[in-house]
C-alpha positions in Angstrom: 67.7 31.3 -183.7 68.6 31.4 -180.0 67.9 28.2 -178.0 69.0 26.1 -175.1 69.0 22.3 -174.4 67.9 20.9 -171.1 67.5 17.4 -169.9 65.5 15.7 -167.2 61.9 14.6 -166.8 60.9 17.7 -164.8 62.3 20.1 -167.5 60.0 18.8 -170.2 56.7 20.3 -171.3 54.9 17.0 -172.1 51.8 18.7 -173.5 54.0 20.4 -176.1 56.0 17.2 -176.7 52.8 15.4 -177.3 51.6 18.1 -179.7 54.8 17.6 -181.8 54.8 13.8 -181.6 51.1 13.3 -182.4 51.9 14.6 -186.0 55.0 12.4 -186.5 54.6 9.5 -188.9 55.8 7.1 -186.2 53.3 8.1 -183.5 50.2 9.6 -185.1 47.6 10.4 -182.4 49.9 9.6 -179.5 48.4 10.6 -176.2 50.2 12.4 -173.3 50.0 9.4 -171.0 52.0 7.3 -173.5 54.5 10.1 -173.9 55.0 10.5 -170.2 55.2 6.7 -169.6 57.9 6.4 -172.2 59.8 9.3 -170.8 59.5 7.9 -167.3 61.2 4.7 -168.3 63.9 6.3 -170.4 67.6 6.7 -169.4 67.5 10.3 -170.6 65.0 12.8 -172.0 66.2 16.1 -173.5 64.4 19.1 -174.9 65.3 22.2 -176.9 63.7 25.5 -175.8 63.5 28.8 -177.6 64.3 32.2 -176.0 60.7 32.4 -174.6 61.3 28.9 -173.1 58.8 27.3 -175.4 59.8 23.7 -176.1 60.7 23.2 -179.8 62.5 19.9 -179.7 62.6 16.6 -177.9 64.5 13.3 -177.9 64.9 10.4 -175.5 67.4 7.6 -174.9 66.7 4.1 -173.8 69.9 2.6 -172.4 71.6 0.2 -170.0 74.2 3.1 -169.5 77.0 0.8 -170.5 76.8 -1.2 -173.7 73.7 0.0 -175.5 71.7 3.1 -176.2 68.8 3.7 -178.5 67.8 7.2 -179.5 64.1 7.7 -180.3 61.3 10.2 -180.5 63.6 12.9 -182.0 61.5 15.7 -183.1 61.9 19.4 -183.8 58.9 21.8 -184.3 58.2 22.1 -188.0 58.8 25.8 -188.0 62.2 25.4 -186.5 63.7 22.7 -188.7 66.7 23.1 -190.9 68.6 25.2 -188.4 70.8 22.6 -186.8 68.6 22.1 -183.8 68.1 18.3 -184.3 71.8 17.8 -184.8 72.7 19.8 -181.7 70.2 17.8 -179.7 71.8 14.5 -180.9 75.3 15.8 -180.1 74.1 16.7 -176.6 72.8 13.2 -176.0 76.0 11.6 -177.3 78.1 13.7 -175.0 76.2 13.3 -171.7 78.7 12.1 -169.1 76.4 9.5 -167.7 76.3 7.8 -171.1 80.1 8.1 -171.9 80.6 4.3 -171.4 78.1 3.4 -174.1 79.8 2.0 -177.1 76.8 0.9 -179.2 74.3 3.7 -180.2 71.4 2.9 -182.4 68.4 4.7 -184.0 65.9 4.2 -186.8 65.2 6.9 -189.3 63.1 7.0 -192.4 64.1 10.4 -193.8 66.9 12.1 -191.7 69.9 10.0 -192.6 72.0 13.1 -193.5 71.3 14.7 -190.1 72.5 11.7 -188.2 75.5 11.1 -190.5 76.8 14.5 -189.5 77.2 13.4 -185.9 78.8 10.0 -186.8 75.9 7.6 -187.5 76.1 5.3 -190.5 73.8 2.7 -192.0 74.4 -0.5 -190.0 76.7 -3.0 -191.5 74.9 -5.8 -189.7 71.4 -5.4 -191.2 71.1 -9.1 -191.6 71.7 -9.7 -187.9 69.1 -7.5 -186.5 65.6 -8.8 -186.0 62.4 -7.3 -184.6 58.8 -7.9 -183.7 56.4 -5.2 -184.8 53.1 -5.0 -183.1 50.4 -2.4 -183.7 50.8 0.5 -181.2 48.0 0.5 -178.7 45.9 3.7 -178.8 43.9 5.3 -176.1 40.2 5.3 -176.5 
């Protein structure tokens, strides 16, 4: 499959991104305003586009651009999975020059451990150190 990877807020098709994310287990029913708000406040957003320039993948990075980067909302269109697209998108994010100083990359995955292992991620050795607060996601009425 032929595809290209682009980054930048203005390159994204947020209607398409919302269509993909609304079916993901971590963001069921997400609305476009939440997707755009999250992208606006991210250090980097990237998308994968097929040969007709239809967006088939999306990911974003939250970062201080020095010590810490968190990759999230990684999604590939269901019909385009298992072709290396997600892995290529993650490599793209990790190799961005503006993020080259980052030395601590994090993400959370429920079912894609093998994809992320292929690009260097491993299960954290510091699981007992990490803490979180989980609140219900606000949904639009």
